[in-house]
TILUMLUM-417857 format. One record per residue (C-alpha): residue number from 1; residue in one letter; z, y, x. Coordinates in pm, whole numbers, plus 50000, padded with zeros to 5 digits. Last residue first. Example, Ala and Ser with C-alpha at 12.3 -4.5 7.8 and 13.67 -1.06 7.14 Angstrom:
2
(atom 2, S, (50714, 49894, 51367)),
(atom 1, A, (50780, 49550, 51230)),
***
This chain:
492
(atom 492, L, (93383, 04262, 37946)),
(atom 491, E, (93255, 04144, 38315)),
(atom 490, S, (92918, 04307, 38285)),
(atom 489, E, (92974, 04599, 38067)),
(atom 488, L, (93280, 04664, 38335)),
(atom 487, R, (93042, 04623, 38655)),
(atom 486, K, (92778, 04892, 38472)),
(atom 485, C, (93050, 05147, 38377)),
(atom 484, L, (93191, 05095, 38773)),
(atom 483, T, (92817, 05131, 38876)),
(atom 482, K, (92783, 05430, 38729)),
(atom 481, L, (93066, 05596, 38756)),
(atom 480, V, (93056, 05540, 39150)),
(atom 479, K, (92679, 05652, 39152)),
(atom 478, I, (92791, 06003, 38905)),
(atom 477, R, (93010, 06042, 39220)),
(atom 476, A, (92838, 05991, 39512)),
(atom 475, Y, (92500, 06218, 39340)),
(atom 474, Y, (92731, 06485, 39280)),
(atom 473, K, (92916, 06511, 39621)),
(atom 472, S, (92558, 06497, 39774)),
(atom 471, N, (92567, 06319, 40130)),
(atom 470, A, (92773, 06049, 39971)),
(atom 469, E, (92510, 05768, 39971)),
(atom 468, V, (92730, 05536, 39800)),
(atom 467, L, (92791, 05121, 39924)),
(atom 466, T, (92874, 04962, 39668)),
(atom 465, W, (93050, 04637, 39871)),
(atom 464, P, (93060, 04327, 39590)),
(atom 463, A, (93379, 04143, 39434)),
(atom 462, I, (93328, 03830, 39318)),
(atom 461, E, (92957, 03771, 39449)),
(atom 460, T, (93094, 03883, 39762)),
(atom 459, S, (93081, 04170, 40007)),
(atom 458, T, (93319, 04061, 40270)),
(atom 457, R, (93170, 03910, 40588)),
(atom 456, E, (92848, 04138, 40572)),
(atom 455, V, (93060, 04459, 40419)),
(atom 454, M, (93334, 04465, 40695)),
(atom 453, D, (93072, 04351, 41034)),
(atom 452, C, (92836, 04705, 40907)),
(atom 451, V, (93206, 04871, 40861)),
(atom 450, A, (93313, 04823, 41228)),
(atom 449, H, (92967, 04884, 41383)),
(atom 448, A, (92985, 05208, 41192)),
(atom 447, Y, (93322, 05274, 41327)),
(atom 446, E, (93289, 05214, 41686)),
(atom 445, D, (92957, 05424, 41658)),
(atom 444, W, (93153, 05702, 41539)),
(atom 443, K, (93402, 05684, 41775)),
(atom 442, D, (93423, 06040, 41922)),
(atom 441, R, (93450, 06114, 41512)),
(atom 440, N, (93776, 05928, 41480)),
(atom 439, R, (93922, 06202, 41701)),
(atom 438, W, (93868, 06454, 41491)),
(atom 437, D, (94006, 06325, 41186)),
(atom 436, E, (94321, 06190, 41370)),
(atom 435, D, (94360, 06588, 41469)),
(atom 434, T, (94363, 06615, 41073)),
(atom 433, L, (94207, 06803, 40847)),
(atom 432, K, (94303, 06795, 40482)),
(atom 431, F, (94563, 07040, 40481)),
(atom 430, R, (94292, 07258, 40592)),
(atom 429, K, (94124, 07266, 40250)),
(atom 428, Y, (94364, 07539, 40090)),
(atom 427, G, (94274, 07804, 40373)),
(atom 426, T, (93939, 07775, 40395)),
(atom 425, A, (93769, 07743, 40739)),
(atom 424, E, (93853, 07424, 40909)),
(atom 423, R, (93774, 07267, 40569)),
(atom 422, E, (93423, 07454, 40628)),
(atom 421, N, (93417, 07294, 40973)),
(atom 420, F, (93498, 06919, 40900)),
(atom 419, R, (93267, 06968, 40619)),
(atom 418, T, (92969, 07109, 40828)),
(atom 417, L, (93064, 06785, 41089)),
(atom 416, Q, (93089, 06495, 40839)),
(atom 415, E, (92747, 06626, 40721)),
(atom 414, D, (92578, 06599, 41109)),
(atom 413, A, (92736, 06234, 41132)),
(atom 412, T, (92601, 06119, 40843)),
(atom 411, I, (92779, 06041, 40527)),
(atom 410, S, (92914, 05702, 40339)),
(atom 409, L, (93096, 05612, 40053)),
(atom 408, W, (93172, 05269, 40075)),
(atom 407, F, (93343, 05155, 39751)),
(atom 406, K, (93443, 04801, 39632)),
(atom 405, C, (93521, 04738, 39245)),
(atom 404, V, (93722, 04374, 39176)),
(atom 403, I, (93758, 04293, 38818)),
(atom 402, V, (94082, 04120, 38825)),
(atom 401, G, (94069, 03829, 38527)),
(atom 400, H, (94337, 03573, 38759)),
(atom 399, R, (94029, 03373, 38954)),
(atom 398, A, (93905, 03742, 39077)),
(atom 397, M, (94288, 03843, 39183)),
(atom 396, E, (94263, 03519, 39347)),
(atom 395, E, (93935, 03557, 39447)),
(atom 394, E, (94010, 03900, 39618)),
(atom 393, F, (94309, 03746, 39862)),
(atom 392, D, (94109, 03473, 39966)),
(atom 391, N, (93817, 03694, 40098)),
(atom 390, I, (94093, 03953, 40230)),
(atom 389, E, (94191, 03626, 40412)),
(atom 388, G, (93848, 03521, 40586)),
(atom 387, Y, (93828, 03891, 40709)),
(atom 386, A, (94129, 03896, 40842)),
(atom 385, R, (94116, 03586, 41082)),
(atom 384, L, (93880, 03834, 41318)),
(atom 383, W, (94124, 04120, 41285)),
(atom 382, D, (94411, 03875, 41414)),
(atom 381, A, (94237, 03720, 41714)),
(atom 380, Q, (94133, 04071, 41796)),
(atom 379, A, (94494, 04159, 41846)),
(atom 378, C, (94616, 04428, 41613)),
(atom 377, Y, (94628, 04857, 41654)),
(atom 376, G, (94315, 04854, 41894)),
(atom 375, E, (94188, 05209, 41756)),
(atom 374, V, (93875, 05034, 41635)),
(atom 373, R, (94024, 04694, 41468)),
(atom 372, E, (94310, 04887, 41353)),
(atom 371, V, (94131, 05115, 41200)),
(atom 370, L, (93809, 04927, 41057)),
(atom 369, V, (93920, 04582, 40993)),
(atom 368, R, (94270, 04598, 40908)),
(atom 367, G, (94220, 04929, 40779)),
(atom 366, Y, (94031, 04694, 40474)),
(atom 365, W, (94383, 04649, 40313)),
(atom 364, S, (94298, 04954, 40110)),
(atom 363, R, (94205, 05363, 40167)),
(atom 362, D, (94238, 05532, 39873)),
(atom 361, F, (94367, 05263, 39635)),
(atom 360, I, (94295, 05255, 39235)),
(atom 359, A, (94513, 05030, 39059)),
(atom 358, T, (94386, 04961, 38661)),
(atom 357, K, (94613, 04841, 38408)),
(atom 356, G, (94501, 04666, 38088)),
(atom 355, Q, (94671, 04327, 38216)),
(atom 354, G, (94932, 04436, 38494)),
(atom 353, P, (94781, 04586, 38822)),
(atom 352, M, (94850, 04440, 39179)),
(atom 351, H, (95060, 04709, 39368)),
(atom 350, R, (95303, 04443, 39525)),
(atom 349, W, (95008, 04262, 39704)),
(atom 348, F, (94911, 04586, 39887)),
(atom 347, R, (95197, 04642, 40079)),
(atom 346, W, (95213, 04285, 40146)),
(atom 345, L, (94838, 04250, 40317)),
(atom 344, Y, (95027, 04339, 40628)),
(atom 343, P, (95244, 04063, 40617)),
(atom 342, Q, (95603, 04215, 40636)),
(atom 341, V, (95826, 04384, 40908)),
(atom 340, K, (95586, 04690, 40919)),
(atom 339, E, (95597, 04766, 40543)),
(atom 338, E, (95942, 04803, 40555)),
(atom 337, D, (95900, 05092, 40863)),
(atom 336, S, (95593, 05214, 40704)),
(atom 335, P, (95265, 05172, 40710)),
(atom 334, A, (94996, 05390, 40834)),
(atom 333, A, (94792, 05609, 40507)),
(atom 332, I, (94734, 05437, 40208)),
(atom 331, P, (94681, 05654, 39855)),
(atom 330, H, (94790, 05463, 39567)),
(atom 329, I, (94673, 05589, 39255)),
(atom 328, D, (94792, 05392, 38949)),
(atom 327, Y, (94615, 05313, 38627)),
(atom 326, F, (94720, 05279, 38269)),
(atom 325, R, (94953, 05586, 38151)),
(atom 324, S, (94711, 05854, 38283)),
(atom 323, D, (94450, 05754, 37979)),
(atom 322, M, (94125, 05727, 38227)),
(atom 321, A, (93765, 05892, 38177)),
(atom 320, G, (93915, 06194, 38431)),
(atom 319, I, (94022, 05909, 38619)),
(atom 318, V, (93680, 05849, 38731)),
(atom 317, R, (93606, 06219, 38813)),
(atom 316, R, (93940, 06251, 39021)),
(atom 315, I, (93846, 05934, 39213)),
(atom 314, A, (93517, 06054, 39321)),
(atom 313, G, (93670, 06376, 39462)),
(atom 312, G, (93958, 06217, 39647)),
(atom 311, K, (93682, 05934, 39876)),
(atom 310, G, (93462, 06255, 39890)),
(atom 309, A, (93293, 06145, 40217)),
(atom 308, A, (93574, 06363, 40434)),
(atom 307, D, (93640, 06122, 40684)),
(atom 306, N, (93362, 05821, 40645)),
(atom 305, G, (93485, 05595, 40356)),
(atom 304, E, (93669, 05338, 40150)),
(atom 303, F, (93780, 05321, 39799)),
(atom 302, V, (93880, 05009, 39622)),
(atom 301, L, (93887, 04992, 39229)),
(atom 300, V, (94141, 04714, 39139)),
(atom 299, V, (94103, 04631, 38730)),
(atom 298, S, (94248, 04453, 38448)),
(atom 297, R, (94212, 04227, 38213)),
(atom 296, D, (94333, 04123, 37911)),
(atom 295, H, (94323, 04449, 37706)),
(atom 294, F, (94017, 04531, 37842)),
(atom 293, K, (93804, 04295, 37551)),
(atom 292, K, (93971, 04514, 37308)),
(atom 291, S, (93811, 04798, 37439)),
(atom 290, R, (93955, 05150, 37535)),
(atom 289, F, (93873, 05114, 37956)),
(atom 288, L, (93500, 05115, 37839)),
(atom 287, K, (93508, 05356, 37581)),
(atom 286, N, (93615, 05596, 37870)),
(atom 285, L, (93374, 05485, 38096)),
(atom 284, K, (93114, 05571, 37848)),
(atom 283, G, (93246, 05891, 37814)),
(atom 282, Q, (93308, 05933, 38174)),
(atom 281, Y, (92929, 05836, 38204)),
(atom 280, Y, (92828, 06063, 37989)),
(atom 279, E, (92990, 06367, 38075)),
(atom 278, L, (92915, 06353, 38461)),
(atom 277, Q, (92575, 06295, 38365)),
(atom 276, N, (92534, 06609, 38174)),
(atom 275, K, (92785, 06796, 38452)),
(atom 274, Y, (92522, 06677, 38739)),
(atom 273, D, (92197, 06686, 38591)),
(atom 272, K, (92278, 07055, 38589)),
(atom 271, K, (92445, 07065, 38890)),
(atom 270, S, (92140, 06911, 39066)),
(atom 269, L, (92133, 06563, 39202)),
(atom 268, A, (92092, 06427, 39564)),
(atom 267, K, (91915, 06145, 39763)),
(atom 266, T, (91880, 06269, 40096)),
(atom 265, Y, (92094, 06047, 40270)),
(atom 264, D, (91881, 05709, 40188)),
(atom 263, L, (92099, 05437, 40352)),
(atom 262, A, (91902, 05246, 40632)),
(atom 261, T, (92159, 05428, 40894)),
(atom 260, L, (92459, 05236, 40707)),
(atom 259, L, (92367, 04891, 40670)),
(atom 258, N, (92192, 04908, 41074)),
(atom 257, V, (91903, 05049, 41244)),
(atom 256, D, (91979, 05152, 41600)),
(atom 255, D, (91699, 04995, 41727)),
(atom 254, S, (91918, 04689, 41716)),
(atom 253, Q, (92213, 04658, 41463)),
(atom 252, D, (92182, 04305, 41374)),
(atom 251, L, (92567, 04191, 41316)),
(atom 250, A, (92807, 04318, 41589)),
(atom 249, V, (92880, 04062, 41857)),
(atom 248, V, (93263, 03950, 41907)),
(atom 247, P, (93367, 03746, 42206)),
(atom 246, V, (93654, 03486, 42045)),
(atom 245, S, (93986, 03584, 42222)),
(atom 244, A, (94241, 03295, 42358)),
(atom 243, P, (94512, 03339, 42062)),
(atom 242, T, (94863, 03466, 42180)),
(atom 241, P, (95117, 03282, 42237)),
(atom 240, K, (95439, 03435, 42164)),
(atom 239, A, (95633, 03510, 42482)),
(atom 238, D, (96029, 03483, 42468)),
(atom 237, D, (95964, 03102, 42266)),
(atom 236, A, (96385, 03090, 42303)),
(atom 235, L, (96367, 03251, 41940)),
(atom 234, R, (96125, 03007, 41822)),
(atom 233, A, (96299, 02700, 41902)),
(atom 232, K, (96662, 02866, 41802)),
(atom 231, I, (96511, 02948, 41445)),
(atom 230, A, (96418, 02566, 41430)),
(atom 229, K, (96665, 02394, 41566)),
(atom 228, L, (96890, 02553, 41302)),
(atom 227, I, (96657, 02518, 40998)),
(atom 226, T, (96668, 02117, 41073)),
(atom 225, K, (97067, 02123, 41172)),
(atom 224, A, (97080, 02315, 40785)),
(atom 223, V, (96877, 02095, 40616)),
(atom 222, T, (97035, 01785, 40736)),
(atom 221, L, (97428, 01872, 40692)),
(atom 220, N, (97330, 01971, 40363)),
(atom 219, R, (97155, 01642, 40248)),
(atom 218, Y, (97417, 01401, 40471)),
(atom 217, K, (97755, 01574, 40313)),
(atom 216, E, (97575, 01562, 39939)),
(atom 215, D, (97476, 01183, 39973)),
(atom 214, G, (97217, 01076, 39751)),
(atom 213, S, (96983, 01340, 39870)),
(atom 212, E, (96716, 01206, 40108)),
(atom 211, V, (96589, 01456, 40301)),
(atom 210, V, (96171, 01463, 40323)),
(atom 209, I, (96086, 01779, 40609)),
(atom 208, W, (95727, 01904, 40518)),
(atom 207, P, (95626, 02091, 40818)),
(atom 206, A, (95432, 02483, 40805)),
(atom 205, H, (95267, 02574, 41146)),
(atom 204, G, (95231, 02200, 41241)),
(atom 203, T, (95082, 02102, 40856)),
(atom 202, S, (95218, 01904, 40569)),
(atom 201, T, (95005, 02008, 40268)),
(atom 200, R, (94816, 01690, 40185)),
(atom 199, R, (95038, 01473, 40222)),
(atom 198, L, (95300, 01636, 40078)),
(atom 197, V, (95095, 01725, 39805)),
(atom 196, H, (94972, 01346, 39783)),
(atom 195, E, (95313, 01207, 39752)),
(atom 194, A, (95461, 01417, 39522)),
(atom 193, V, (95169, 01298, 39301)),
(atom 192, P, (95237, 00984, 39309)),
(atom 191, M, (95630, 00986, 39286)),
(atom 190, L, (95603, 01218, 38970)),
(atom 189, D, (95461, 00992, 38713)),
(atom 188, D, (95766, 00773, 38811)),
(atom 187, H, (96023, 01036, 38765)),
(atom 186, H, (95843, 01163, 38471)),
(atom 185, E, (96163, 01029, 38262)),
(atom 184, Y, (96445, 01204, 38484)),
(atom 183, R, (96240, 01484, 38398)),
(atom 182, D, (96277, 01457, 38046)),
(atom 181, W, (96657, 01441, 38103)),
(atom 180, D, (96642, 01715, 38282)),
(atom 179, T, (96487, 01915, 38015)),
(atom 178, K, (96731, 01809, 37812)),
(atom 177, T, (97001, 01984, 37983)),
(atom 176, V, (97242, 01892, 38254)),
(atom 175, R, (97405, 02174, 38415)),
(atom 174, W, (97689, 02220, 38127)),
(atom 173, K, (97844, 01890, 38203)),
(atom 172, T, (97966, 02033, 38521)),
(atom 171, A, (98317, 02135, 38455)),
(atom 170, K, (98362, 01842, 38178)),
(atom 169, D, (98225, 01544, 38400)),
(atom 168, G, (98085, 01319, 38251)),
(atom 167, E, (97758, 01524, 38222)),
(atom 166, L, (97751, 01537, 38609)),
(atom 165, D, (97824, 01196, 38660)),
(atom 164, K, (97577, 01070, 38439)),
(atom 163, L, (97257, 01314, 38616)),
(atom 162, R, (97396, 01143, 38937)),
(atom 161, D, (97365, 00822, 38833)),
(atom 160, K, (97016, 00877, 38684)),
(atom 159, L, (96939, 01050, 38977)),
(atom 158, A, (97016, 00728, 39138)),
(atom 157, D, (96828, 00496, 38956)),
(atom 156, K, (96527, 00740, 38995)),
(atom 155, S, (96530, 00778, 39327)),
(atom 154, L, (96641, 01087, 39512)),
(atom 153, H, (96451, 01286, 39747)),
(atom 152, L, (96474, 01643, 39864)),
(atom 151, W, (96182, 01805, 39945)),
(atom 150, F, (96243, 02050, 40246)),
(atom 149, K, (95975, 02288, 40340)),
(atom 148, L, (96020, 02480, 40661)),
(atom 147, I, (95816, 02809, 40766)),
(atom 146, L, (95870, 03059, 41044)),
(atom 145, A, (95643, 03367, 41002)),
(atom 144, G, (95461, 03508, 41283)),
(atom 143, E, (95168, 03679, 41089)),
(atom 142, D, (94959, 03338, 41153)),
(atom 141, A, (95250, 03144, 40978)),
(atom 140, L, (95203, 03326, 40674)),
(atom 139, M, (94821, 03322, 40691)),
(atom 138, R, (94832, 02964, 40732)),
(atom 137, E, (95087, 02945, 40470)),
(atom 136, F, (94823, 03146, 40246)),
(atom 135, R, (94546, 02915, 40331)),
(atom 134, L, (94723, 02574, 40276)),
(atom 133, F, (94853, 02727, 39899)),
(atom 132, D, (94533, 02838, 39802)),
(atom 131, E, (94419, 02451, 39882)),
(atom 130, L, (94700, 02316, 39723)),
(atom 129, Y, (94606, 02544, 39394)),
(atom 128, S, (94271, 02399, 39392)),
(atom 127, D, (94387, 02093, 39436)),
(atom 126, L, (94611, 02084, 39154)),
(atom 125, Y, (94309, 02151, 38946)),
(atom 124, D, (94123, 01898, 39047)),
(atom 123, R, (94409, 01673, 38961)),
(atom 122, S, (94339, 01769, 38614)),
(atom 121, K, (94608, 01934, 38424)),
(atom 120, G, (94774, 01780, 38143)),
(atom 119, G, (95085, 01933, 38114)),
(atom 118, E, (95357, 01734, 38206)),
(atom 117, I, (95209, 01587, 38571)),
(atom 116, H, (94931, 01838, 38641)),
(atom 115, Q, (95127, 02160, 38520)),
(atom 114, R, (95429, 02019, 38648)),
(atom 113, M, (95269, 02024, 38957)),
(atom 112, P, (95072, 02336, 38918)),
(atom 111, H, (95470, 02511, 38816)),
(atom 110, S, (95675, 02383, 39113)),
(atom 109, Y, (95431, 02439, 39459)),
(atom 108, W, (95488, 02808, 39456)),
(atom 107, S, (95835, 02732, 39480)),
(atom 106, G, (96133, 02622, 39299)),
(atom 105, F, (96415, 02671, 39561)),
(atom 104, F, (96254, 02961, 39743)),
(atom 103, F, (96459, 03096, 40046)),
(atom 102, G, (96429, 03382, 40240)),
(atom 101, I, (96547, 03448, 40561)),
(atom 100, A, (96604, 03766, 40766)),
(atom 99, G, (96481, 03889, 41078)),
(atom 98, K, (96164, 04011, 40994)),
(atom 97, P, (96105, 04086, 40614)),
(atom 96, P, (96168, 03855, 40350)),
(atom 95, L, (95863, 03755, 40077)),
(atom 94, K, (95961, 03816, 39729)),
(atom 93, R, (95653, 04051, 39666)),
(atom 92, W, (95425, 03775, 39761)),
(atom 91, F, (95607, 03508, 39583)),
(atom 90, R, (95616, 03682, 39205)),
(atom 89, W, (95199, 03730, 39282)),
(atom 88, M, (95107, 03458, 39374)),
(atom 87, A, (94966, 03351, 39025)),
(atom 86, P, (94743, 03616, 39018)),
(atom 85, R, (94917, 03905, 38774)),
(atom 84, E, (94958, 03921, 38397)),
(atom 83, Q, (95110, 03575, 38394)),
(atom 82, E, (95409, 03736, 38621)),
(atom 81, E, (95528, 04023, 38332)),
(atom 80, D, (95548, 03733, 38083)),
(atom 79, S, (95737, 03532, 38318)),
(atom 78, P, (95664, 03236, 38531)),
(atom 77, D, (95776, 02928, 38523)),
(atom 76, G, (96117, 02895, 38746)),
(atom 75, M, (96127, 03015, 39103)),
(atom 74, A, (96544, 03045, 39244)),
(atom 73, H, (96527, 03283, 39462)),
(atom 72, A, (96756, 03330, 39805)),
(atom 71, H, (96681, 03629, 40046)),
(atom 70, I, (96963, 03607, 40361)),
(atom 69, N, (97059, 03875, 40600)),
(atom 68, R, (97348, 03972, 40344)),
(atom 67, P, (97419, 03599, 40283)),
(atom 66, D, (97587, 03569, 40664)),
(atom 65, M, (97576, 03166, 40706)),
(atom 64, W, (97801, 02855, 40566)),
(atom 63, F, (97819, 02995, 40171)),
(atom 62, N, (97462, 03116, 40160)),
(atom 61, L, (97395, 02758, 40339)),
(atom 60, T, (97642, 02576, 40065)),
(atom 59, N, (97477, 02777, 39821)),
(atom 58, V, (97091, 02680, 39909)),
(atom 57, T, (97186, 02337, 39896)),
(atom 56, E, (97372, 02364, 39554)),
(atom 55, G, (97076, 02526, 39453)),
(atom 54, K, (96858, 02234, 39541)),
(atom 53, G, (97052, 01955, 39485)),
(atom 52, A, (96855, 01587, 39388)),
(atom 51, G, (96882, 01676, 39000)),
(atom 50, D, (96528, 01810, 38990)),
(atom 49, I, (96327, 01632, 39255)),
(atom 48, G, (96227, 01835, 39531)),
(atom 47, S, (96160, 02161, 39669)),
(atom 46, I, (96315, 02402, 39851)),
(atom 45, I, (96112, 02603, 40094)),
(atom 44, V, (96252, 02773, 40371)),
(atom 43, V, (96042, 03125, 40506)),
(atom 42, V, (96199, 03277, 40802)),
(atom 41, P, (96099, 03580, 40909)),
(atom 40, F, (95965, 03691, 41303)),
(atom 39, P, (96104, 03851, 41565)),
(atom 38, K, (96381, 04049, 41397)),
(atom 37, K, (96598, 04124, 41753)),
(atom 36, E, (96913, 04182, 41604)),
(atom 35, G, (96851, 03941, 41252)),
(atom 34, L, (96702, 03656, 41451)),
(atom 33, E, (97043, 03669, 41714)),
(atom 32, F, (97290, 03719, 41405)),
(atom 31, Q, (97103, 03421, 41237)),
(atom 30, A, (97122, 03221, 41553)),
(atom 29, D, (97465, 03280, 41581)),
(atom 28, L, (97552, 03237, 41261)),
(atom 27, L, (97418, 02884, 41235)),
(atom 26, Q, (97561, 02808, 41610)),
(atom 25, E, (97929, 02893, 41410)),
(atom 24, R, (97850, 02725, 41114)),
(atom 23, L, (97779, 02373, 41283)),
(atom 22, K, (98078, 02375, 41456)),
(atom 21, P, (98293, 02424, 41182)),
(atom 20, V, (98099, 02186, 41004)),
(atom 19, E, (98054, 01875, 41230)),
(atom 18, I, (98478, 01785, 41217)),
(atom 17, K, (98488, 01822, 40872)),
(atom 16, Y, (98180, 01592, 40774)),
(atom 15, D, (98275, 01371, 41020)),
(atom 14, A, (98625, 01312, 40853)),
(atom 13, K, (98414, 01337, 40468)),
(atom 12, S, (98184, 01064, 40621)),
(atom 11, I, (97851, 01086, 40609)),
(atom 10, A, (97625, 00869, 40416)),
(atom 9, H, (97257, 00817, 40418)),
(atom 8, G, (96993, 00629, 40219)),
(atom 7, L, (96725, 00325, 40265)),
(atom 6, E, (96525, 00540, 39979)),
(atom 5, A, (96396, 00802, 40209)),
(atom 4, A, (96209, 00569, 40399)),
(atom 3, E, (96043, 00483, 40106)),
(atom 2, F, (95974, 00859, 39998)),
(atom 1, M, (95710, 00888, 40297)),
***
């Protein structure tokens, strides 16, 4: 792989001057069409040998193209804020929207590779990250992103010459640091690791392109031409191929018996018992959140359920035990225009809590396999793959120490009708009832099947679902509090 790059390439100044103006014009035309149509985002990783010109390459492309529609991110080691969240959080939130180009020099690959080479981490440690990256890039590609990954290569001798040349020029001497020379010393250690990473993670939807970077003119032209060719090819593909439908069979729900119908909806609490238990469990929950052991952990609470099942009431009883400085509630509605041009998980990725904090989602990423599935807002292939993507997302959170608790509040159709009528007749509750709520009742069975599939496919050991019998609001609120206390105790 790198042997071919070692051969070296060079372009004369005269040829470079001839090629650049035409190439710039073509790049701007493609960029303008991309920005006007907004069919997909372009994610470009510029990685490789330190000193091979990653920053210079991005600066050149910024100069040749319209920088207003380019998002360039230099990603070093994670900051203190970033270390408090899942490892991919800092990349998730910087992804370019549809119609834009995002450059990452230093990428999700850089830190685990350095940890393996310089920090003594094992090959298994590195490979576990590579598996995460493969799934992440697969999801981005399935969401429509064009992904290009460039490895800028220099031989050890060429790197040494380059560093000496930079040091010998007063204008560029500042660019060479002790770290650069330290990494030069690790060049031989890096090569087999880089070969391994590129072989494992070069795929049809996210290929690696190795670029020999001894000659900066050749490097700049090669990267620019590759990006131009890829964008033009995607833009020319007017009709994005639709994945073949896969027959979907609901899980065992014969004789109208399923996870939801098997719940005991007669469970209830008296008002007196409710008040006593509420005070007890809120006090217990408060102590758990103030525990020293919680300081380096965080919590994500997911509340899903039937319309009018009492999610808001349950959330209010949970936050009644918490300090308002340490939690955020995220009510999830239809995606905004900003959110529509990003992967569907993006609007949730960016709300991940820091250490000692809690994020509460009133509705969540499960909309992809519930409302979007039932209402036909996404293709069958999209919601089918979402089960795996959601499990990966929650595993990423759990691996970083996030405690993920998910509640489905379930009521019967008769109880829902009673609550709808009550809301309609009560002035200060009318705002809670919408035409969409009534429409959803017409698809009660379809939603029930979707919920059963969701629980079956996404209730994992690290992020289990708790089904809450919610015909009695008192009972439901106490079960949520009790379950949350128990989960925190086991985790802390």
